[in-house]
N, C-alpha and C positions, 0 to 999 in steps of 0.2 A: 295689693294696694296699687292704685293708679296714681302716678306722680306726674306733675308738670315739671319738667327739668330742661336742662340745656339740650336734651335729646328729644323733647316732645313739647308741642305747643297746644295741647288739648287742655281745656280749662273746665272744671266742674262748676256747678252753680255756686255763686259766692255767698258765704254765710254773713259777710260784712261788706257794706258799700258806703264809703266815705270819700268820694272822688275829690272834693275840694280840699279837705284836710290832707289827703294823701299827696296831692301836688305840693302843698305847703311843706309837709313833713319831708318829702323827698329833697326839696331845696335846702331846708333848714338843717337837716341831719348831715348833709355833705359839708356845709360850712362849719358845723359844730366839731367836725373831726379835728380841725386845727384851732379854731377860735376858742372852743370850750375844752379842748384836750380829750375829746372822746376817743381818738385813736389810741391814746395811752390807756384809757379805761378798758377798751376792747382787748388790748394786749394782755392786761392783768386778768381780765375776766376769763380768757380762754387758755392762758398759759398752762401747759402740762396736761391738757386733755388727751385722751387716747381712745381708740376703739370706735364704736358706732355712737354717734351723737344725734340727738334730735333737738333742733332749735325751734321754739314755739314763739310765733309772732316775729318772723325774721325781717319784716319791713322791706326795705330796699336792698337788703343783703350786704350791708357794710361790715358785718362781722366776718364774712366769708374769707376775706384777705388775711385775717388774723389767726385762723385755725392752724395749729402746729401740724407738721407732717406726720406725727404719730396718730392723728385721727384718720381712720380708714374710710369713713363715710359720714356725711352730714345729711340728714333729712330735715329740710327747712319748711315749716308750716307757716303760711301767710294767707289770711282770709281775704284781704283787700286786693282787688284785681290789678289796679295800677301798680301798687307796691310789689305785688307778686311778679309782674312782668319785669320790673326793674331788678328784682332778686334773681330772676332767670338769667338776665344779662350778666349780673355779678357772678352767678354760678359758672358761667362759661369762662370767666377769667380766673376762677379760683384754682389754686394749686392742689387742693384736696377735692375728692369727688363730692359734689353737692347735688341733691335732688330737691326741687322745690314743689311743694304740693299745696293745694287749697285745703282748708279745713279750719274748724273752730277749736279753740283750746279746750272747750268743754266736751268735745267729742272727737278725739284725735283719730285719724284714719290709719292707725298702725296697730300691730299686734302687741299683746301684753309682754312685759319683761324683755323687750327686744333691743334695749339700748343700754350702753354703759354710762351715758351722761345725758343730762337735759340742760339746755341753756335757756334762761329766762332773762331777756334784756329789754327793759322798759315795756313790759307787756301786762303785768298783773294789774296795773292801773286802769287798763281799758277793757279787760274781759268782763263779760256780763255777770258771771257767777264764779267768784274766786274759789270757793270751796270745791265746786265741780271741776274747775280747771286743775287745781292742785291734786284732786283725786285722780284725774287722768295722768298727770305727771307721775304720780306714784305707781299707777297701773303699768305704764310703758317702760318704766325704769326697772332694771334688774335689781334684786336685793343687794344692798351694798353699793349700788350705783350712786353717782354724784350729781348734785344740782349746782350749777353755777348761776348766780343771779346778780343783776345790777338793776335796781328798781328805785323809783322815787315814791315818797309818801309823806306821812305826817311828820312835822318837825317844828322847831322853834318854840317860842313861848306861847302863853295863852292867847295873845292877840293873833298870832299867826295861825294857831290851830282853829280859832274862830273863823278867820278869813278862809282857810282851806275848806272847812265844813260848809261855809256859805257858798263858795264857788261850786262845790260838788252838788249842792241842792238846787242850783240855779242854771246859769248859762254855760258853765265851763265844759261839761261833757258834750253838750250839743255842738260846741265850736271845735272840739278837739278829738273827734272820733271816739267818744266814749271815755276819755281819760278822766280819772279822779285823782285829786291831789291829797286826800286825807286818808287813804288806805294805809295799812300797817303791814308791810310784807314780811317782816320778821315774825310777828305774832301769827300771821296767816300760815306761814310755813310750819311753825311750831304746832299750831292747832291741827294741821293736816297730817301730823305724825312724822314729820321729818326731823332728823337729828341735826341741829345747827352746828356748823363748824365755825372757823374764823370768819368774822365779818367786820367791816369798818364803815363808819359814816363818812359820806363825801358830800361836799357842797358843790353844786354846779350852777353857775360858775363859782369858782373859789375866790374871786375878787369882786368887790362891789356889793351892793345891797342884796340881801337874800330875797328870793322870790318864792311864791307858794310852791313852785315846782323844783326848788333848789335842793331839797333835802333827800339825798339819795343814800343807798346802802349797797355795798359791793361785798359779796361773800360766797360761801360754800355751805351746802347742806347735803345730807345723805339719806337715802331710803334705808332704814335699819334692816339688818338681816333677821331672819325668822327667830333666831335665838335671843335677839336684843329685846329688852323690855319695851322700848318704844314701838316695836313692831306689833304689839298687841293693840295699839290705838286704832 
């Protein structure tokens, strides 16, 4: 596998190209670390991980500073070139080894069953094919391996659900790099054959009026071992 990392600046052809949104996201995500409490969310998302980890949709690499020292290696997949370059810079500052690679969630450029954990952080909302992407997550994760996820999706009452569906059908994905606000990450993980662990609903921001993007979920899932009934799915 050819990686773009702190040791290499070679870039493969980009599967995703959203330069305007990438610039906006790079600025907004940095301010969200403190203003929206995202730094604390990242700490909880990654706490206790160990071994080899693949992070899918790494963005500008803000998770890298929060990986514990028990992680031996992070392979970070990011399809958008501007965000990937920022992730390379973040990888150089990381206390754990991080390799940044181009690639799409639906066709990960890594071997099967090569990782102890997969990290999904605000990525399932924007992948083109959630079912294929989660099939790839299951492929690259060893049996019994762990999925850590922080995703936003459908929430609120009927009026909010209507608004979210309307946004997804119209201009929202075009403005936000393919983001959808009405997806249901918990159901999508369950339908993909993962065993759901503890998870909790989170509002972002937690104060003020709820927005269509506010309904988040933070949690854990596992790829079942072959002897588990869920592994038959």
